[in-house]
VOGU-3710 file (C-alpha; in Angstrom, 3 decimals, decimal comma):
1> mtyeeflarl> -36,950/33,116/-14,190  -36,323/36,842/-14,373  -35,285/38,719/-17,492  -31,833/39,429/-16,009  -31,294/35,795/-15,044  -32,133/34,689/-18,569  -29,718/37,188/-20,134  -26,970/35,891/-17,834  -27,140/32,544/-19,618  -26,588/34,051/-23,081
11> egvhrtgnqa> -23,432/35,083/-24,887  -22,779/38,237/-26,903  -25,512/40,228/-25,122  -26,050/43,805/-26,349  -28,730/45,922/-24,658  -30,894/48,587/-26,323  -33,406/50,065/-23,895  -35,753/47,329/-22,656  -34,595/44,899/-25,319  -31,431/42,942/-25,921
21> saicpahedn> -29,778/40,997/-28,720  -27,555/37,945/-28,221  -26,003/34,896/-29,872  -28,724/32,307/-30,409  -27,737/29,073/-28,592  -29,901/26,905/-30,890  -27,833/27,306/-34,068  -24,393/28,313/-35,305  -24,723/32,061/-34,887  -21,842/34,218/-36,113
31> apslsvstgr> -23,703/37,472/-35,415  -26,319/38,142/-32,702  -29,613/37,044/-34,220  -31,668/36,500/-31,060  -33,887/39,301/-29,743  -34,948/39,162/-26,085  -37,610/41,324/-24,435  -40,405/41,058/-21,827  -44,189/41,133/-22,178  -46,662/42,984/-19,971
41> dgkillncha> -47,106/39,917/-17,746  -43,375/39,663/-17,265  -42,979/36,738/-19,654  -39,678/36,662/-21,507  -40,198/36,978/-25,260  -37,794/35,412/-27,754  -37,368/35,982/-31,477  -34,620/34,293/-33,497  -34,206/35,948/-36,868  -32,774/32,697/-38,241
51> gctsreivea> -36,058/30,922/-37,501  -35,257/28,943/-34,297  -38,329/28,320/-32,146  -38,593/29,403/-28,520  -38,634/25,735/-27,461  -35,385/25,029/-29,347  -33,756/28,068/-27,749  -34,697/27,242/-24,130  -33,809/23,561/-24,546  -30,349/24,556/-25,798
61> lgltledlft> -29,971/26,443/-22,499  -31,142/23,491/-20,389  -34,449/25,223/-19,651  -38,122/24,762/-20,461  -40,774/27,123/-21,818  -42,117/27,516/-18,286  -38,809/29,153/-17,333  -39,822/32,143/-19,476  -42,476/33,089/-16,882  -41,439/34,994/-13,781
71> tekresgglg> -43,727/32,852/-11,605  -42,088/29,720/-13,091  -45,167/27,583/-12,349  -45,569/24,339/-14,156  -48,722/22,457/-14,719  -49,906/19,981/-12,058  -47,100/17,884/-10,561  -44,353/20,371/-11,648  -41,377/21,768/-9,726  -43,116/25,074/-9,015
81> eivarynyld> -41,484/28,463/-8,621  -37,767/29,178/-8,854  -36,584/30,805/-5,641  -32,875/31,152/-6,330  -29,982/29,941/-8,462  -26,531/29,260/-7,010  -23,411/29,159/-9,169  -20,674/26,809/-7,933  -17,168/28,011/-8,769  -13,698/26,544/-8,356
91> esgrflyqkt> -10,992/28,279/-6,288  -10,059/30,526/-9,202  -13,670/31,603/-9,758  -14,285/29,448/-12,847  -17,900/28,327/-13,279  -18,520/24,621/-12,616  -22,267/24,042/-12,349  -25,485/25,648/-11,100  -28,018/24,630/-8,466  -31,624/25,827/-8,733
101> rwkrqdgkks> -33,849/26,046/-5,671  -37,567/25,563/-6,282  -40,628/26,263/-4,186  -43,134/23,588/-5,024  -46,880/24,086/-5,124  -47,171/22,218/-1,813  -44,838/24,782/-0,212  -41,864/22,421/0,123  -38,476/23,043/-1,462  -36,649/21,011/-4,086
111> ftwshkdsag> -33,412/21,382/-6,049  -32,136/20,682/-9,554  -28,635/20,840/-11,057  -27,425/21,975/-14,477  -24,086/22,553/-16,157  -22,635/23,608/-19,500  -21,152/21,007/-21,800  -17,977/21,453/-23,850  -19,995/23,272/-26,518  -21,318/25,732/-23,951
121> kwqkgrgeta> -24,850/24,345/-23,966  -26,758/23,786/-20,743  -27,276/20,185/-19,657  -28,963/18,580/-16,670  -26,933/17,456/-13,662  -23,473/18,391/-12,415  -21,614/16,581/-15,161  -18,353/14,867/-14,312  -16,917/17,721/-12,223  -16,074/16,739/-8,628
131> pvlynlpals> -18,239/18,306/-5,893  -16,868/21,429/-4,191  -18,003/23,658/-1,338  -20,321/26,492/-2,273  -18,602/29,904/-2,147  -15,182/28,262/-2,459  -13,274/31,316/-3,831  -14,148/33,392/-0,737  -12,478/30,888/1,618  -8,982/31,726/0,403
141> qspkaylveg> -9,503/35,357/1,450  -10,286/34,677/5,140  -8,559/32,835/8,022  -11,986/32,074/9,479  -14,966/30,378/7,867  -18,534/29,580/8,864  -19,719/26,157/7,738  -23,489/25,953/7,222  -25,885/23,474/5,641  -27,108/25,333/2,574
151> ekdvetlkah> -26,466/28,019/0,022  -29,212/30,256/1,461  -27,322/30,509/4,762  -24,087/31,193/2,890  -25,712/34,087/1,054  -27,161/35,400/4,342  -23,715/35,531/5,941  -22,071/36,854/2,748  -24,484/39,812/2,821  -22,963/40,789/6,160
161> glaaasppdg> -19,330/40,398/5,058  -18,686/36,964/6,571  -16,854/34,120/4,803  -19,107/31,059/4,715  -19,391/27,795/2,826  -21,696/24,809/2,559  -21,495/21,330/1,008  -23,592/20,873/-2,131  -26,208/18,530/-0,632  -26,695/20,064/2,806
171> aaskwlpqyt> -26,852/17,747/5,820  -27,154/14,779/3,461  -23,725/15,490/1,938  -21,026/12,871/2,106  -17,947/14,584/3,500  -15,161/14,516/0,909  -11,393/15,100/1,262  -11,536/18,232/-0,904  -13,849/19,877/1,632  -11,268/19,296/4,357
181> ealrgkavvi> -8,495/20,699/2,156  -10,539/23,836/1,414  -10,838/24,523/5,164  -7,367/23,370/6,200  -5,621/25,766/8,582  -8,733/27,909/9,160  -10,760/28,612/12,279  -13,983/26,836/11,366  -17,289/27,662/13,075  -20,068/25,190/12,289
191> ledndapgra> -23,616/26,522/12,642  -25,834/23,491/13,144  -29,480/23,520/12,088  -32,025/22,923/14,837  -32,800/19,300/14,000  -31,270/15,826/14,260  -29,773/15,791/10,728  -28,201/19,201/11,366  -26,596/18,051/14,593  -25,339/14,828/12,990
201> farkaagelq> -23,858/16,741/10,059  -22,120/19,213/12,382  -20,420/16,420/14,331  -19,462/14,532/11,210  -17,861/17,628/9,677  -16,131/18,523/12,955  -14,645/15,045/13,220  -13,309/15,215/9,676  -11,815/18,680/10,227  -10,049/17,881/13,494
211> gaaasvkild> -6,303/17,992/12,977  -6,662/19,812/9,651  -8,448/23,020/10,635  -6,736/25,432/13,029  -9,755/25,096/15,323  -13,277/23,730/15,135  -16,361/24,899/17,048  -19,984/23,803/16,800  -22,531/26,481/17,693  -25,928/25,380/18,991
221> ltqewdnlke> -28,075/28,357/17,957  -30,779/27,473/20,523  -28,325/28,366/23,291  -28,747/32,011/22,276  -32,147/31,908/20,545  -34,224/29,414/22,522  -37,324/30,173/20,477  -35,707/29,101/17,195  -38,140/26,880/15,320  -37,431/23,241/14,518
231> hgdisdvlam> -35,227/22,948/11,403  -34,301/26,612/11,941  -30,961/27,988/10,779  -28,983/31,243/10,905  -31,131/32,746/8,140  -34,200/32,101/10,293  -32,475/33,729/13,274  -31,929/36,978/11,390  -35,437/36,855/9,895  -36,822/36,712/13,443
241> hpgqekeqll> -35,292/40,155/14,149  -35,798/42,388/11,086  -33,702/45,529/11,246  -31,558/44,080/14,062  -29,250/41,896/11,983  -26,048/43,554/13,242  -27,090/43,088/16,877  -27,892/39,409/16,255  -24,540/38,837/14,564  -22,870/40,334/17,644
251> nlealemvtp> -24,819/37,805/19,707  -23,564/35,084/17,371  -20,004/36,274/17,965  -20,579/36,229/21,732  -21,923/32,662/21,519  -18,855/31,685/19,555  -16,550/33,142/22,230  -18,095/31,117/25,070  -18,309/27,882/23,056  -15,337/25,555/23,620
261> eydpepdpea> -13,554/23,864/20,745  -15,112/20,659/19,529  -14,260/17,624/21,642  -15,991/14,401/20,634  -17,971/12,585/23,275  -15,955/9,907/25,099  -16,027/6,544/23,345  -14,479/3,672/25,340  -13,314/1,877/22,223  -11,927/5,071/20,711
271> aafydcfrpl> -10,284/5,995/24,027  -8,522/2,637/24,125  -7,345/3,229/20,564  -6,010/6,709/21,352  -4,241/5,375/24,456  -2,048/3,327/22,125  -0,344/6,535/21,002  2,072/8,412/23,233  4,829/11,027/22,926  8,287/9,777/22,091
281> edfqeeeatw> 9,640/10,974/25,434  7,573/8,244/27,127  9,425/5,495/25,253  12,412/3,832/26,873  15,428/3,313/24,658  16,475/-0,337/24,401  19,413/-2,080/22,779  18,588/-4,885/20,380  18,941/-8,351/21,912  19,723/-11,445/19,910
291> lipgwmpdgq> 18,666/-15,058/19,724  21,799/-15,579/17,636  24,212/-12,621/17,933  24,293/-10,502/14,797  22,064/-12,857/12,833  18,626/-13,343/14,443  17,193/-10,534/16,632  14,957/-11,456/19,579  11,210/-11,266/19,076  11,489/-10,386/15,371
301> itllaadggi> 11,118/-12,161/12,033  14,136/-13,578/10,207  13,969/-14,945/6,668  16,074/-17,799/5,285  15,844/-18,223/1,498  17,612/-20,630/-0,875  17,130/-22,854/-3,893  15,993/-26,416/-3,384  18,755/-28,818/-2,344  21,001/-26,188/-0,746
311> gkttlwcnii> 20,278/-27,362/2,797  17,634/-25,023/4,251  16,244/-27,806/6,465  19,764/-28,708/7,641  20,385/-25,082/8,614  17,186/-24,581/10,632  17,597/-27,979/12,284  21,098/-26,908/13,310  19,650/-23,714/14,842  16,810/-25,557/16,620
321> taissgktcl> 19,293/-28,069/18,010  21,395/-25,285/19,517  18,472/-23,392/21,098  16,800/-26,524/22,514  19,981/-28,029/23,972  22,065/-24,992/24,876  24,760/-25,914/22,348  26,307/-23,671/19,699  25,200/-23,532/16,072  26,828/-22,703/12,775
331> ldpeghtrkp> 26,001/-18,998/13,173  27,272/-18,488/16,725  30,440/-16,476/17,341  33,327/-18,298/19,004  32,824/-18,766/22,731  29,103/-18,005/22,728  27,031/-19,781/25,367  23,275/-20,078/25,950  20,751/-21,789/28,179  18,441/-24,445/26,713
341> arvafltted> 15,015/-23,088/25,737  11,737/-24,300/24,262  11,483/-24,127/20,468  8,802/-24,996/17,922  8,695/-25,764/14,233  5,817/-26,054/11,782  6,474/-27,689/8,433  4,331/-28,789/5,529  7,215/-30,299/3,549  9,275/-32,902/5,441
351> svrkklkrkl> 7,881/-35,754/7,530  8,497/-35,417/11,249  8,408/-39,170/11,784  10,416/-40,255/8,722  13,069/-37,548/8,568  13,102/-34,624/10,971  13,107/-36,451/14,321  16,072/-38,565/13,239  17,893/-35,526/11,832  17,431/-33,583/15,068
361> rmagadmkni> 18,343/-36,560/17,262  21,603/-37,094/15,360  22,375/-33,385/15,703  22,006/-33,627/19,507  18,756/-31,687/19,959  16,850/-31,878/23,257  13,613/-33,550/22,126  11,588/-32,556/25,174  12,242/-28,878/24,384  10,919/-29,082/20,810
371> itpdfladkt> 7,205/-28,715/19,964  5,586/-29,378/16,604  1,950/-29,963/15,583  0,936/-33,545/14,865  -1,089/-33,055/11,711  -1,768/-36,814/11,481  -3,513/-36,728/14,857  -5,854/-33,922/13,758  -8,934/-35,849/12,643  -11,407/-32,934/12,941
381> gllrnlkfss> -9,503/-30,106/11,241  -8,438/-28,239/14,393  -5,102/-27,376/12,788  -6,521/-26,436/9,391  -6,535/-22,731/10,225  -3,076/-22,649/11,758  -2,069/-19,773/9,479  -0,415/-16,386/9,905  -2,826/-13,789/11,358  -5,288/-16,497/12,511
391> qemerfvrhf> -6,651/-16,824/16,054  -5,292/-20,379/16,150  -1,757/-19,160/15,449  -2,038/-16,462/18,115  -3,389/-19,025/20,613  -0,523/-21,417/19,827  2,226/-18,800/20,305  0,694/-17,230/23,429  0,247/-20,613/25,125  3,638/-22,232/24,431
401> kprlcvfdpv> 5,748/-19,023/24,144  8,612/-20,761/22,311  11,959/-18,984/22,222  12,112/-19,768/18,494  9,403/-20,783/16,022  10,260/-22,005/12,504  7,828/-21,999/9,547  8,911/-24,150/6,570  7,967/-23,060/3,957  6,215/-19,711/4,247
411> qgfippeinm> 3,674/-20,691/1,578  2,272/-23,368/3,885  1,104/-20,784/6,428  -0,291/-18,024/4,221  -4,123/-18,004/4,365  -5,585/-19,307/1,082  -7,364/-16,021/0,347  -4,096/-14,040/0,483  -2,292/-13,266/-2,778  1,437/-13,374/-1,994
421> gsrnamrdcm> 2,046/-10,887/-4,792  -0,125/-8,270/-3,065  2,028/-5,987/-0,916  -0,739/-4,728/1,374  -2,227/-8,200/1,845  1,142/-9,718/2,763  1,968/-6,928/5,213  -1,407/-7,294/6,969  -0,957/-11,056/7,059  2,542/-10,980/8,601
431> aplislgeec> 2,100/-7,958/10,906  0,572/-9,927/13,848  3,787/-11,968/14,146  5,728/-8,819/14,994  3,560/-7,852/17,976  3,260/-11,508/19,064  7,023/-11,951/18,926  7,775/-8,903/21,055  5,022/-9,702/23,564  5,778/-13,413/23,948
441> gttfliicht> 9,566/-13,271/23,471  9,361/-15,460/20,359  11,717/-15,142/17,415  10,300/-16,339/14,098  12,379/-17,970/11,373  10,581/-18,160/8,030  11,878/-20,458/5,310  11,344/-19,439/1,697  12,249/-20,847/-1,705  14,056/-18,608/-4,170
451> nkrkgaygrd> 13,035/-18,123/-7,788  14,981/-19,131/-10,876  14,990/-15,748/-12,571  18,176/-15,219/-14,528  20,441/-12,479/-13,204  18,409/-11,977/-9,984  20,019/-11,730/-6,552  19,154/-10,542/-3,047  15,531/-9,457/-2,576  14,719/-10,076/-6,254
461> riadsadlwd> 15,226/-13,802/-5,662  12,535/-14,090/-2,961  9,892/-16,372/-4,471  6,309/-15,069/-4,860  6,637/-12,026/-2,612  9,543/-9,599/-2,297  7,439/-8,021/0,464  8,710/-10,738/2,799  12,080/-9,007/2,621  10,574/-5,752/3,928
471> vcrsvmmagy> 8,641/-7,412/6,776  11,671/-9,303/8,130  14,324/-7,628/10,281  17,074/-10,002/9,147  17,458/-11,943/5,895  19,786/-14,864/5,197  20,361/-16,395/1,768  22,135/-19,666/1,052  23,607/-21,195/-2,080  26,561/-23,019/-3,617
481> teeqgvryls> 30,023/-21,494/-3,931  32,477/-22,178/-6,732  34,111/-24,847/-4,524  32,722/-28,356/-4,924  30,387/-29,215/-2,029  30,937/-25,871/-0,287  27,872/-23,745/0,392  27,482/-20,161/1,610  25,100/-18,483/4,071  25,010/-14,737/3,464
491> neknnyeqlq> 23,520/-12,067/5,784  21,716/-9,937/3,177  19,700/-7,648/5,462  20,149/-6,665/9,099  18,112/-3,887/10,728  19,885/-3,875/14,100  23,518/-4,664/13,309  26,077/-4,421/10,536  25,922/-7,229/8,008  27,790/-10,302/9,207
501> etilftidgd> 30,513/-12,107/7,261  29,234/-14,797/4,935  29,652/-18,273/6,440  30,990/-21,107/4,278  29,935/-24,639/5,188  29,646/-28,218/3,982  27,080/-30,901/4,806  28,294/-34,408/5,674  26,719/-37,744/4,833  24,558/-37,618/7,966
511> gqphpegttw> 23,087/-34,261/6,951  25,009/-32,206/9,520  26,636/-28,838/8,642  30,322/-28,056/9,230  31,965/-24,606/9,024  34,516/-24,031/6,255  35,507/-20,433/6,953  34,057/-17,014/6,124  34,127/-14,504/3,292  32,774/-11,046/2,501
521> krdreymqda> 31,306/-12,231/-0,796  27,519/-11,841/-0,915  24,680/-13,553/-2,726  25,068/-11,059/-5,557  28,643/-12,085/-6,350  27,854/-15,789/-6,121  24,852/-15,453/-8,401  26,891/-13,465/-10,919  29,561/-16,179/-10,863  26,887/-18,810/-11,437
531> tasrtpqnre> 25,443/-16,822/-14,358  28,899/-16,459/-15,906  29,500/-20,201/-15,550  26,411/-20,904/-17,610  27,451/-18,783/-20,596  28,325/-20,961/-23,619  31,392/-18,839/-24,395  32,993/-19,482/-20,998  32,109/-23,156/-21,090  33,680/-23,645/-24,526
541> kckdailall> 36,888/-21,908/-23,424  37,006/-24,087/-20,313  36,547/-27,239/-22,401  39,460/-26,184/-24,617  41,584/-25,523/-21,523  40,791/-28,992/-20,112  41,854/-30,712/-23,317  45,008/-28,578/-23,510  46,036/-29,442/-19,949  45,497/-33,153/-20,593
551> evnglkmpsk> 47,517/-32,931/-23,821  50,570/-31,381/-22,150  50,347/-33,745/-19,161  50,445/-37,039/-21,014  46,686/-37,197/-21,752  45,816/-38,012/-18,112  45,741/-35,978/-14,879  44,439/-36,418/-11,308  40,956/-34,833/-11,220  41,841/-32,529/-8,305
561> dledklketg> 45,059/-31,314/-9,962  43,134/-30,552/-13,146  40,526/-28,516/-11,253  43,210/-26,609/-9,318  45,000/-25,650/-12,555  41,752/-24,448/-14,110  40,835/-22,381/-11,038  44,267/-20,720/-11,156  43,390/-19,656/-14,712  40,178/-18,046/-13,435
571> ysfqtikrak> 37,446/-20,614/-14,103  34,827/-21,183/-11,387  33,859/-24,551/-9,980  30,454/-24,412/-11,688  32,001/-23,648/-15,091  34,536/-26,480/-14,673  31,794/-28,869/-13,598  29,616/-28,061/-16,626  32,547/-28,176/-19,064  33,725/-31,599/-17,805
581> selkesdair> 30,172/-32,917/-17,981  29,772/-31,869/-21,625  33,192/-33,319/-22,554  32,295/-36,628/-20,906  28,919/-36,756/-22,696  30,713/-36,274/-26,040  33,260/-38,994/-25,120  36,128/-36,480/-25,341  37,226/-37,431/-21,805  36,581/-40,282/-19,387
591> ylnegfgdek> 37,015/-40,782/-15,623  39,321/-43,460/-14,183  40,210/-44,475/-10,637  43,465/-46,068/-9,511  44,581/-47,478/-6,190  42,630/-48,846/-3,241  41,276/-47,523/0,068  42,889/-44,301/1,192  45,268/-44,425/-1,787  42,414/-44,443/-4,304
601> kwfvektefs> 42,517/-41,485/-6,737  40,285/-40,263/-9,587  41,841/-39,310/-12,914  40,587/-37,555/-16,044  41,858/-38,965/-19,366  41,678/-37,478/-22,837  40,258/-39,910/-25,423  40,856/-40,352/-29,134  37,503/-38,653/-29,836  38,635/-35,192/-28,655
611> epesyslmdp> 39,451/-32,369/-31,058  42,700/-30,616/-29,997  43,189/-28,271/-32,958  42,063/-24,929/-31,398  42,442/-25,091/-27,639  44,589/-22,690/-25,624  45,648/-22,530/-21,978  45,978/-18,767/-22,075  42,351/-17,789/-22,898  40,829/-16,218/-19,765
621> ptv> 37,194/-16,827/-18,831  34,622/-14,225/-19,898  33,021/-12,421/-16,931
//
């Protein structure tokens, strides 16, 4: 290490002739107590007036005693002679760390890193600072930059006024995003070394910079200097022509002018990938088509979600019946017609033999147009991998090409390694259905249970994975209304059409749905009504109202008349149902029936165990 290089590492340096004083790095030094000078052999001499030894001083700087010699030679097996030191700076010019280049005794080169810790003392390595390009501050000053393999080449080009940079580990460097950002928008010229690693590095860097840099060129220096030695670089080129550096840089500029921009070699697999992208003008505009107008778009995924017992199976059986037979379903607009088509369903919940075949037969489905896997017949596990994103699922859909395919429930067809709570995993799992649906003309209906979270509605009620909501193009949610036995089916999401009116329906004793009108109420309003019906305050008021109505009507009323009066007051069906149940359990009321056959009626009667002191007909329900 030279005298000047050593002084550069010290603080508080004050020169006097051939000597200097500085803050000693080995102890708390409030005033410069370290004297620095050189001996006749060029060795750096140190004298701390506080008594610190030379070893303590150099170790505090991250150096060794051998660094005090200009030849920097260690004993056998050492690093050898220091050739150069390179300071890495951030964009603002702040020091980050230093790289030392050594010439070993065997003539080969090696490198070491050092940095300053928070106390300003030198330590080995780069510390925790992220790698940056060498000569980073100079890049912001120039629209063009030369990218080379090492700091030596950067310094060579800097000496001739050219902006250049190199990664910290030469051709062995892993290309990092911050390198791309440092060169974004610039005309980048990569000077590859004359060896295989140099060529590989140049192509790797060029590939990373494509699309970010304004332009990228790779210069093969042997095209201009065919006698360049193996492993040679731009520094070697200029060293070959001492005194002619300017002329050689003009030759470099000429080589740059005739070199085309980087274009990676054709790769059949990559070419096929790139062919999948095209300008928007090549796309043909298409109107959305519908399996069920306004509710289920063709070739897309629709989600049906509801609590248990609402009738999800009844609803999808009604849809399958319509598609397979050409009939209309609960969701069809008036006058809609269709041709029969093949459909498929896959279920892990209900038995095909014991329930679903009978249900579909009674609904009028065309059995020959309905396909479903026979899991009982699979003795060797052929159907075990019939999951979303599996080859078996793709083979099934491509072969049969059903117009509609139902999955009930979604959890039965998620691969076991997929966490339904993971957004990326669920998207990757469901994505193949989208391309399969559009290619094969198959619409997918996915059945999902809802959760029991209090106050939730819409997408927040989707069990296990709200990401299902985002993947699907249409979402339907079903539940109970405030009317006894009446259910709702609400269109909660629709990517290709305005939201449809909510359909009200009942289910008869044979498990078949029947329309009961429409409403613009959504799942949110119904869930809020249900939450209100469960509040103790509302229930207690409703119980008081029931007892009051019975009192003023001779202690007994027809059950339907009682419910109608309570609804006029503002109580919902669910609140009335819960209030009557609690009154019956406490023996405050009892149920009676009178008459026979069609004349048979149910009555509610107030008993002697009720407590009429505080009830009122005028108290409104709490919302």
